[in-house]
C-alpha positions, 0 to 999 in steps of 0.5 A: 500500500502506498503511503499516501493511501494508508494516510487518506483511508485513516481519515474519518470522512474517508473511512467508507471510500473505495480509492483506486490504489493504482491511481493514488500510487501514481499521484504520489509518485509525481507529488514533487510537482505539486508539493510547492503548490498552495491549495485555495479552497474557495467558498463563493457566496452564491449558495450556502455552505458549511462544512466541519473543516471550513466555514461559508460566508454570509456576506454576498461579497461575489454574487452571480447575476443572470441576465436572462434570469432562468431562461436559455434557448439551448435547454442542454441536456445536461443542465436544462438551464437549472444552473442559472436558477440560484442566480440573481435575476438582472434582466434589465441593465438598470436592474444589474446597476441598481442591484450591484450598487446596493451590494456594495454599500449594504454588504461590501460587495467585492465583485461578481459573476455575470451569465445567462442563458444562451440563444441557439447558437450558444452566444449570450447577448451582453451588449446592452449591459456593457455601459453598466460594467463601464459606469460600475468599474468607473465609480468602484475600480476595486470591483472585479467582474467575471463573465461567462462568455459562451461563444464569441468573436475577436470583436465580442471579446474586444468589447468584453475587454474595453467594458472592464471585464477582469475574467472571462469563462467558457466551456471548452468542449472537444467532440463535435458529437457532444456539441451536437447531441448534448448541447443541441448545437450545430457548430464545430470544436473549432468554433470553441477554439476560435472564441478561446483565441479571441479571449486570450488576445485580450488583456482579460484573464481567461479561464476555461472550463472542461466539464468531465463527463459531459458526453452522457457520463462518458469520458469523450473529448476531454483530452482534445479539450485539454489539447485546445486549452494547452495551446493558449495563455489562459489564466486558469482551467476549471474543471467541473464533473457532470451532475446527472441530477440536473438531467432527465432521468436516465440520460446521464451516467455519473463518471467514476472517480477514477476516471475523473481523478485521471483527468485531473492528473493529466491536466495537472501534467499538461498544464504544469505552469498554469492554475488547474482549479475543480469548480463548483459542480460535481456529484454529491455524496461520497462521490465528492469526497473522493473526487475532492481527494484526488484533486488535492493528491492530483495537485490541483490549485483550487476546490470550490466548496470543498467536501468533507475531508478535503482539508484533512487529505491537504494536511495528510500529504503535506500540502499548504492551503487557505480559504477565500470566499470568491469564485475560484476562477477569480482571485479576490476576496480575503484569504481567511485561514491557512492551514494545517490545522488552523480554526478558520473564522466563519466569515472574512472581516 
């Protein structure tokens, strides 16, 4: 048995977990490339969160807004617009402006994520909201703005940049079949790479996302997606795992934790000089505990809403960590705790 495996199996929250011994040993052999990397546990404020190891924050310091409320024309099989539901509706520019200004005054807002549902070409029409962002950035220079770009072109990317957007996020899909079948979209993989090229040609920080298991829970296209991301000067890669409970029953399976862990390790190896983060979306329960343990051991740089046991795994293998109340794709907010073993206050001051 590897030393790491014996250590993590001794963690109470993971005592019933079924780890792939070979994968854990492979991660342990690669530890030289990760041990200097401090791990960031992100607890953004757009949903309630609490664990025995790190605490959530009552302040709305980094909320998410949707310019289409819960509406989306694509109605992708994996999401069916449910990801939009917890976001704050801001369907008119004046709504966004007022809500952001109120949160700055009342809750010391540090930044926000702007999102929305796509049209049938996987584009989000942000144009009428850009003057609001410009005004907010002029009046509150500290404010950090992240945006889900969907697909765009060079002109669209430059307009986001000129409005003052700090961080651009997009899904990178590496399979034409997945785009057509899951997204119901008639656009090729090359359009996703063209968007990535356009965004990385700006001064914005670019944090592409790859959804592991997007093809109905199968591993298909993830390697090609990693190829694309590795070709561009991205700020960070965010990995998320398909969540079948968003989909129609019976259409998706849950990817095995071993398959997910191997993609984490491949991403870490392929993007050795880049930030690789585990984002909010992934299956719950023991699957999440094992997934997050693999993320720690594979050397990912950040984990959003960490599962029970993730901090203990970090301590067990000797990785330093800290916590932030911000979206994992945009590094803002106070670092409120540093491990190992430090008791973290419930909220940033």
